[in-house]
N, C-alpha and C positions, 0 to 999 in steps of 0.2 A: 446356496454361495456358489461362485462360479467353477465350472468343473477343474480347470487346472490352476494350482498355486501360483501365484505371479511370482517371477523370477528376480531374485535379489541381484543388483548390480553394486560393485564395490570399487570404491576410489583406487584400491590395491591393485587391481586385476587392470588398470588402464594399460592400453599398448596402443601404439600409432597405427592409422590405418595404412594396410600395405601399399595402398598407390595414391596419388594426388590426382585430382580433378583439374587439368589446365585449361579446360573450357567446356561452356554449358551451352547449349542451345536447345531453346524449346519452342515449341510451336503448338499453340491452343486454337482448337475449332471450338466454340463456345456453343454449348445445347444445354437446357437445364436438366436433362436427364442422360445426354450421350456427350457429354465434352471429350473429345478425342485430344489426347496430350502425345507428342511426339518428342523424344528427347535424343540429343546427339551427344554424348560426354566422351571428351578425349582424357584416358587414364594414362598415367606414367607410374613407374615404380616408385615408391616413396624412399629416398636414401636414409630417412629418419627410422624407417621400420625396422624393429629389432630381427625380424624374421625373414627380412628381404621379400622378393616377390614370391608369391603364391600360385599355386596351380588353379585354385577355386576363388571366385569372389562372390561374396554375399552382399546384397543391396536390400535396403529396408523397402517394403512396400505393404499396403494394407488397404483392403477394399477395392483393389484395382482389377479390370478386366485385361488380360495380357491380349493384343491383338496379334503382334507379332515381336520378335527380337533379332537384332544381329550383332556379329561381332566383325570389325573391318571388312563390313557389306556382306558378310555370310550369313545366312538364316542359323540359329542356334535354338534348341530348346531346354531351357532354364528347368531346374526342380522348383517348384512353387510351395510355399506354405502360407500359413494366415500371415506370417510376419516377414514375408519377403521372398527371395529368390535366390538360388545358387547355382552359378554357371562356370564352367571351365573357362579357363582366360589364358591368352599368351602368356611368355616369361616376360616380355618387353612393353614397350608402349602399343594401346590399341585403341581403336573408338569404338564404343557401345552405342547401339541405336535400339530404341524401343518405343512401340506405339502401345498406349493405354486408352482405354475408357472409363469414365467416371461419372457419377451422378449427384452433381451439386445440389440438386432441388431436394433431395432426400438427407442431406448431409445434415443432421440436427444437432449433432455435436460442436458443430461450428469450429470444426478443426481442419485444416488442407482447403480446399476450394468449396464454398459453400454459397446459397442465396439467402440474400434479405431482402423482403420487399422487391424482387424483380431484380436486384442488383447483386452482380458477381463480386465476391471477394474472398480473400484468404487469411487465415490466419495460421503461421506455420511453428511458431514457436510454443512448445519446445519439441515436438516430433510430429508437426502437422504436413510436413513436405511430403513422406513417406505415403501420404493419402491420395497425393498427386500424380507421383510417377515414382518409378524405381531409382534409389539413390542412396549412396551411404549417408543417411539422413542423422550427422553427428557435427558437432560444432567446429572441430578441428579440421574438417575437410571442407576448404574455401576455395572457392572459384570464381572467375569472370562469367557473369552471364549475359547470354543474348537472348532477347524473347520476341517471339511474333505471336501477334493475336488476331484472329479473324472472328467476327461474331456482329450481330445487327444492333450494334450501340453506338451512341455519339460520343462517348467516352471510353477509351481503351487504355490503362494506364497499367506500368509495370516498374521497376526499379531502376534508377539511373537518369539517362537524358534520352531523348526521343531521337529516331534515326529517320523511320517514316511514318506520317501519320496521314491518313484518307479515309474517305468513307469505309465503315466497318473492317478496317484494318489498319494495326498498328505495329512497328518495330521499336524497341528500346533496348539499348546496352549501357551495362552498367559497368565501367572500367575498374573499380575497385572490388578485388576478390572478397567475398563473403560466404558463410555457410549459408545450408539452404533453408536454415530457421529465420533469414532475414528477407527471403524472397516473397515478394507480394504481387499480386495481381488485382484489378478492379476492372469493371465494365458495367456500364448502366446508362440512365439518364440522369445527369447531374449538370449541376451549373456551379462554374469555378467564381468564386470571389478571389481576385488576384492583387498581388502586390509585387512590390520590388523591394530588393536590399541589396546595397554595395558594400561587400567585405572592404577590410582594412588595406587589403593590397589591390583593391579596383575591380574585384570580380564583380559583374552585375548579375545577380540571381533572382530569376523568376519565382515567386512566391503564390501557391494556388490553394484555396480551401474549397473543396468539392463537398457540395451539399445536395440534399434533393429540391426538386424545385418546390416553394413555400418557406424554405429555411434561409433563404438569401438574407434576412435581416437579423440574423444570427451570428455573423461570420466576422464583425469589425472587431470584436475584443480579441478572438482567436488570434486574428491577424497582428494585432500591435502586440500580443503576447510572443508572439512566434519571432517579431523583430526585436523587441526587448531581449529576447533568450541569445538570439544570434549576436547582439552587441554584446551583452554581458558575457558570454564565453569568450570573444575576442579577449576583452578588456581584464577579466580576472584569471582565465587559465590560457589565453592566448591561442586559443583554437578557433580556427577559420574554417567555413563550409568550403565543401570541396566538389561540387557539383554546380551545374547551370540553372537546375531546377529543384525545387523543394515541394514537394505536394504532400498535401494533409485530406483525408477523405473521412466523412462523418457516416457513420454504419450504427443502424438501430441494434440490430442482433450481434453482440459481442459479447464475449465471456467476460474480458478484462477491461481494464479502462481505455487502454490505448497499446500500439505496438509500433517498434521505432524501424520497422524494415526500411532498408537504405534508400533514401532519396523518395519514399511514399509510406507515410506513415498513416496507418489506418487507425481510427479512435471511434471508440464507444460514443455515440452522438450528446451522451450526458456530458462528455468530459470536453467537449470543445463547442457545443452551441450554445449561445448568450445572449439574453437582451434583459433590459431592467424590467420588463414586464413579465418575463417567465423565469428569471435565475435569481437567487438571493445572492446576497454578497459572498457567503461562503462557496456558492457554486463559482463565481467569479473567481475567487480566489484558488480555488481548487484546478479549475480549468488553466490559469496562469502557471499553476505549479505541474500539471501534467504536460502542457505543451512544452514546457521547460524541460522536464525529464527526458521527453523522448528525443528533442532536439538535442539535449546533451548527450545522448548515447550514442550520436554520429560519430565521436572519438570513444567515449568510454562505453562499448559495447558492440560498435559496428568497425570502425577502424581497428580497435583493439576487440578481441572478442575472447572468448573463454575456451579453454582446450577441451573441457568435458562439463557436464552439466554439475558436478560437485564444486566447479569453480563459479557458479552463478552470483553468489555475493560479489565476487569481482568486478561484475558490471551493474548490477543491482545496487550493492550498498553504496558504491562509489558514486552512482548516480544519482541514488537517493539524497547522499549527503551535498551532492553539487546542485539538485534542485532546493534542496534547505537554505544552502546561502543564497540562492538567488531570490527566494521568497523573502528571507531575512533584510536583503539589500532593497528589494522592492517596497516593502512594507514596513512591519515593526518587527526588529530584532528580538526584543523580550517576547513579545507576544506570539511570535513563531516558536519560539524554544520551547515555551510553556505548552503550546500546542503540540508540539512534538513530543514532548515527555508525557502528555497527557494520553495521546495516542500510542506512545510505546507500554507504558504501563498497563492500558486497558487491554491491549491485543497481545504484545510479544511478552509480557511478563507471566500473563494467564497461559502462555504456549510453553514458556520454560518450566512452568508448575505443574503442568499436566503431562498425560501420556503422550502428546505430540512434540513433547522437547526434542530438539536436536542442535547440533552444534551449527555455527554459523557456516562451516564448509562440513556438510555431514559426510560419513566414511560411507555410508550406503543409502540405497532407494530401491523402492521396486517400481513405484511409478513417480517419474520427475515432476509431472503436473502439481503433485501433492507438496512440494518443496517450494512453492511460490509463496512464501511465508512470510509473517512479519519477521521472523529471525534473521531471514536471508536479507529482506529488504532494510528494517528499520534498525534491527541490531547491528546489522552489517555496516549501516551508515555511521552509528554509535563509534563502532569500532575505528572506523576512519577518523571521525571528529576526535577520538581519545589520541589516535597517532598524530594528528596534525598538533594538538595540544602538546604533546611530548617533545615533537621537536621545533615547533616554532612556524610562526607564519613563512618566513622567507626559505627556510629549509623544505617545508612544505612544496612550495612553488618549484624550487630547484629540482625535487625528486619526482615531481609530476612531470616537468619539461623532460627528465631524464627517462622517465616511464613512456612518456608517446614517442620520443625519440629513439629509445630502443626497441620497442615493440610495434610499433605500426606496421599493421599488415600480419600480426601474429595472433594466434590462440593461446592466450596466457594463463598462467596460474597465481595462485595466491604467494608462493615462493619468487616468482618472478616480480610481484608487485612490491613485496617487503624488500626483496635485494635492492630495488634501486633507494630506496630509505638507508639501508646500512652501507651502500657506496658511497651516498649523498653526505650521509652526516656521520659516518664511521661508528655508529651505535650497532648493538648487538641486539636483535629482535627476535631472538630465538624464544625467549620466554614471552613477550608480547603475543608471540603467534598462538599461545594456548587460547586467546580468545576466538580464534576461528575453531580449533579441536575439541575445547571443552563445553559442554550443553551446561545450561541453567543460568541463573541469574546469581551472583555473587551476593553475598550479606557483608556489610562492613559495620562491626560494632565498635562505639566510639567510648573512650573512659577518660575523664578531665581529673588531671591533679594541677592546684595551685599552691605553691609555695615561694615565697621569698621573691616576689616578681617576675615568677617564671610560671607560665601555663602549660604543662606537658599534655599532648593530646597522644592515647596511645589507642592506634587502630588495630583491628583484630578481623581478618576476613576470613569466610567459611564459604564452601560452595557444598551444595549436598551433591551425595552420589546419584547417578541416574544409570539409564539403561545404556547410554552411549559413553558415560564418562564414569567409569566404575571409582577410580582414586583419582580424584580431582587434586591438581596441584597450585599453589598461591599464583595469580597473575598480576600483571602489573596495572596498578590502577592508579590514574592521576587524581589527586584530590584536592579541589581548590579552596583555599581557606582564607576568611578574613576575620577580623575580630572588631566587635562592636562595644564601646565602652558603655558604662552606665549611662553618661550624659547624651548617648544617641550618637556620638563622633564615631568614626572608624579610627581606631588605634591600630591597625596592621591592615594594610590593603591586601589585595588578593594575592597570594601565594599558591604555586602549583606544588603539592608535594606528592614524589613520585613513590608509591607504596609496593613494594616487590617481594616481602616476606610476608609471612601467615601472620604474625604481630609485628609492630614496628611502632616505635615512638619518634613525636618530633616535639623540640621545646621552643617556645616563643618568649625570649627574656627581655628584659629590661622594662617591664610593664609597672604601673603604679597602683593598679587595682584588676581584681578579677573582671575581665570582659564575658561578654556571650560570643560563643565560638559560631561563626556563620560556616558551614560545612558544606563541601559537594557544591559549590556555586556554580551556576550556569547548568547544574547538572551535569559535572565533567566526567561522570562515569556511569555507564548502566547499571547500578547496582541499588539495593536495598539498604538504605542507610538507618541504623539503628543508634539513635542519639538521644539518651534520656534528657529531654528539657522539661522545666517546670512549664506551666501554663504561663508563667508570669515572664519567662525567657522567651516562649513564643511569641508572647504578645509585645515583647520588647523588638524582637526582628521583624515583626510584623509592621510596627510603627517605624522602625529607624535602619534596616538592613539596606545597605547601598547597591547592593545585589538584586535585579530585580526577579530573577528565578526566585533565590532562596527568600524573597519578601512574600511572594506569592506562595512558597512552600510553607512557610512560616504559619500563615492563614489557612493555607488547607490541613495542615497538622492539627491545629486548633479545632478546626471544624471537625476532623476525622475521629479525635481524641473525644469529642463531645458526641458527636454521634454513634460512637462505641459504647460510650457510657449509657446512654438514652437506650440503646438496644438490649444492653444487658440489664439495666434496673429501672429502667422508666424514668429518671432524673428529666429534670428541665434543660434546655439547651444550655450551654456554657455563656454565662454572661460575658467573661472577657474576649471569647471570640466573637461576640457580637457588639462589643464596643469597638474592637479592633478594628472588624469589617466597616462600621460607621465611619471612623475615622480616614479609612483609605479610599471608600466609596465618595465620600464629600469632597476630597483632596481634589481641587480643580488643576492644580499642577501636574496633576498624573495624567497619562494618556487614557482617553475613555476607553479603547479596547481592552487595556489592562485592567482598568476598573471592573469592567464587564466580566473579565476573567474571575476577578477577586470575589464576585457575588457568586460563582458557581462552586458546587459541592462534588465531593469525591462520590463517583459512579456508585452505583449498587452493587457491581462486580468488584469494584476497589474494596469497598467495605465487606464484603462476603470474603475476600480474600485475605483482609486483615484479621477479620476474625477466626479464619481457620489458621493462619498464622499463629495466633494466637492460642491454639489449640481449643476454640469453640466451634461449635457446628452453627454454620451460618442458617438463618431463617430468613427467606427472602422476603414473606411477608411484613416480618417484624421490622426488617431494614427499610421496606417501604413506606411502612408508618412513620419511622425514625424521621426520614428524609422529607416526608412531607408535614410532618410536626417542625423540623427545622426552618422549612421554606415558610412556613407561617409565622413563625417567631421573627424570620427576617423582616417579611412584611410589616409585622407590628413593630417591632424596633426601628426600622427605618422610614416608617409611615410619615412622618414630618418632612422629610426629604424626597420621597420618592417622586412626587408631581412636579418638584422643581428640577430633579435630575430628568425626569422626562420631559418636559419643556425646554429645559435649556439646551437640549442634545437633539432637537428637531431641526432637520437640515432643509433649508429654504433653497438653496441652490439647485439648479437643475441636475438631476442624478448623475453622480459618477461612482463607479466600483472602487475608488481608491482608497488608501488606507485611513485617509483622514474622515471621510463621509461614513465608511464601513464602521469604522471604531464609534463614531457618534451612535450610528443608528444601532449598535450593538449594546452601548450603555442605556440607550431609551428604551430598548426592546426588553433589556433585562430588569429595567424599573417597570416596564408596563407588565412583565409577567407578575411580578410581585403586587404591582397595584391591583390587578384583576383578583386577588385573593380578598382584597379590602372593599372593592367596589362592584363586585358581584359580575365583572366583565364588562362595564359599561364604557369605560375607556377602550377597549379592546373593540367592541362594537362600530365606535366613532372611528379608530382607526382604520380598521377594515373597509369601512364605508369611502373613505378618503384616499386610501393608499394607490400611489401610482406607480408601484414597484413592487417585485414579489417580495423582497425582503420585509418591507411592511405589511403587505397584506397575509404572508404566511405565519409570520409573529402574531397578528393580531389574531388570526383563526385560531392558531395554537393555544393562545392565553384565554381565548373565548369558550374553547372546548372544555380547558380546565376549570374554568366557572361555571360551567355548566349551561352556557346559553349559546352554543357554537353550531347547533345541529340545522338550524336554518342556514347559516354560512356554509356549512358543508355542501348543502343541495345547491346552494348559490355557486360555489367555486365549481363544482363538477359541471354545471350549466355553463359556466364561462370558459371553461378550460378543457371541456371533453374532445377537443379536436386535436389536443398537444398532447402528446404523448408523454413527454418528459414532465411537463406539469402534472401530468395525471399519476405519474409515479410518485409525485409528493403528495397527492390526495390519497392514493392507497396506503402508504407507509404514515401519515401523519394519523391516521384513525386507530392503526394499530398502536404505535407508540404513546398516543395518550389515552388509551384504554385503560381502563380502572384494571387491576390484577385478575380480578375473578371473570372479567369479559374480555380478555386481551385473547384467548384461544377463539372463543366464539366469533369474535370481531374478525379475525383473520379469516376464518373458517365462511363467514358471510361475505367476506371479498372475493373469495376465489369462487364464487358463484355469479359474480356480477359479471356482465356481458363484456366488459371493457377487460376483464382479468385473462391476459394471454400467458400461460405458464410457459410455454415455449422460449419466450423471450426472457433473456436472464434479467434484463433491468427489472421488469415488473415482477418476477420471482422474487427477486431479492427485494422489492418494496413491500412485499407482504411478509415473507418469510424470515428476511433479515432482520426486519422491524420486530418480527416476534422473538426472534433468538436474543435481540439486544434488550426486550422489556423484560427486566432480570424477573420481577416480581410475577409477571404474566407467564413467562414460559415456563417457571420453575413454581407454578401455582400447584398446591398439593394435590390437585384434581388428577394431576397427569396429563391434563387434554391438550396441553401445548406439546408435549413430548409426542404423543400419539398423533397428532395432525402433522406436525412436522415430519415423522416418520413415514406417515402414509403418502406425503407428497414426494419424498424422497425415491421411495419405491417407484412412483408413478414416473418421475424426472429421469433416473438414472439410465432407462435405455434411450433415453432422447437425448441427454447431455451429461455426460459422466463428470465433465469437470465443474461444473456448477453444483451438481448433486455433493461431489466431494468435499467440495469447499464448505457446502453448508453444515456438513456432518460436524464440523468442529464446534457446532452449537454444545453438542453432547460431551466435550470434552473434560469439564471440570467437574463431570459426575461425584468423584471420590470427594467431594467436599461437603458433600451434603448428607443429611441425615438416611438412615437405613431405608426408610419407605421410598424417598425420591431416588435412591440408587438402585433400588429394585425397579421403581418405574422406568428409570432411563435404560438399564442393562436390558429390559423387556423388549424396549423398541428398538435398540443397537442389534440384538440377537434375532429380532423380526425380520430386519432387513438384511441382514448377513445369511438368512437360511434362503432369501428369493435365489431362483435359479439366474444363470449368465450374469449376477451382479458383475459390472464393470471391475475393472482391474484398480481405478481411481477409488470408488467406494470401497472395494475391499480392503485396501491397504489401510485407508484411512480409520474404517471402522474397526479393524481388527487392531490397529494398535492401540485404540481408545479402550475396547473390550478388554484387553489383556493386560491393562496397566496394573 
């Protein structure tokens, strides 16, 4: 284990920095191993600091070689530690100057200034700027930055607007005050795919998407997505872009998806480069959403940032909600909502139920990088969705207008955010605020009583105590409810019931017959709903519910109930579910993308969670067997319709990654997946041979592998795409995902020995080990081989890239729900990693929380 225990940082200890940074001037002289960074910062006493000016100042700095330091032009000698420096300072305003040397080429952690394939780039969120120069590296210290870059590169970029550009020299100025985590620099041999956007007030903005030579043909979609995002943000939120230039750069080595640096977004290549030959429909949709997300941060994150990292959900939850709205408007709102909930349940609910559970706004942390979680992002977005549901669309827009007006240029808090809603609506949101402070997923149980034309619904909410929420209190839960009559007609349209008590009843009067209640429509709150319904009632909702989400949910619940019975007792698949599925899938009036979702099944992890919640011990191999049996039953039961579905949804027009074509391909490929169980993969082989886009090619390859005829196609695919790094990530991932449970670890291990496996590249590492962790039956195979293989590689990766290592540790977080033998195997590997010397702070915190749960 690392020698020193990581320090715990507490929200309650926050104090303002004693100085403000009025201006920051940086000068970079680039060199792979000896980049010089000169900083000149004007500091003034901060009137908001409770202690006033102090005699000493601490500046963060890590892995910096200090050349010299000055205050007001006079040389000074600071006290240096591994975390930064301390220096005596004047009582009033002063100018700090420093020159440091850094080694970008050996910065494998990909934080601060580093190199990727000969290109210089930065990643400063959350605390990477301290690896560039000495600075108060905290989000509430905001300043205007001017940057000079000297280096032998044709492209030299930083934030803001260009001041001077010439050979090997550039100067940039960003007029908008920002924290250091939004600083960015890029230098290299890059090609710009350019465009223009005119804002609603008439400002002409130049747009550039910078890529490596050879990637020019993969830029058009990203450029259009950026323009669509800019237009949407003007139309829906009234937010206009505020610089003359907006740059995006595609980087191969990047720990995250993308970063919203002011005016200079840096993207993981996988999140921006796209073409029909190399990208699937899902890739296109993801790219569109990520570009929107990072652009929307210009206001919700940049112009208004976070006072401290405990407020991270303020920018991320709000921006995730905004990008979700955008995708719903650009594509299919019901399909987007269902997809968001699938992701929330698969990632965030699991987080809430395990040792890594934490509130949307944590009270403490040791390593902030470990809190870029599904709880911060996805649950944070759900909290904002609930708030909008409770106050209504008009009041939400009025509150957001006030938020932008009141806090532009601020480092804000959750209290600031909620205050604008209270001021706009007059509501008291003190109870609603518990969504930000209480960890865990609430459970809502429903009891129905029918008498004399009145249906009474009684709801009871519970929230299990946790390490961070010892005595949870009732939360405000918006429950969207409708009623479906026996004839399939809606007898009561959607009403939002506002639950505020531990137990609360609501009556629906004047009914002529007992209806079936459709509860939690649109997934109106991130809760687990315990609503006891018979198979007949679920089938009724599947056939007639007017709410698209709850109609899908009825089918999912039927499927899950059937699968749980199959796992426990070995019974055959539920005939009511298969009949209901056939009705929906063959209904040509429904969106093809929606029907494709209907053909899906609960994930292996969802089933394991359901078993655990019911007091059973999940058996990953039994879960896998049951799902495979159900898939075969679907293929058999739908056999007479599958070929027709497949043929009817072939796209003859020129490829477009839009909602209509993507939905058609999704349904056709869902049919192909089942057809391959009946025809031995023959149709999949035909589709692979004729495919003119990656969606069709990859879907066919996956179906052929499952049918046992994919080996020659895998080799062909590798030969075709071996020079395309992003497509090869798909090749690596697909083999692990499609492996039999007993072969998954061995498949992953063999791939690590492949010549193209670059374990230092986060995308390639995740392609293999992220896929292994998601292969539920393979990773949790009773042999323990999956646990051992992942642990060995995390030990190897941690000294090189702690962030990626720590995030991959979450694969172990559900260990307590399995049998004692698997628990012992997992803990053995967790403890093995923890005993390694010099383990990073990131990984130490994650594994300690997991092991001590």
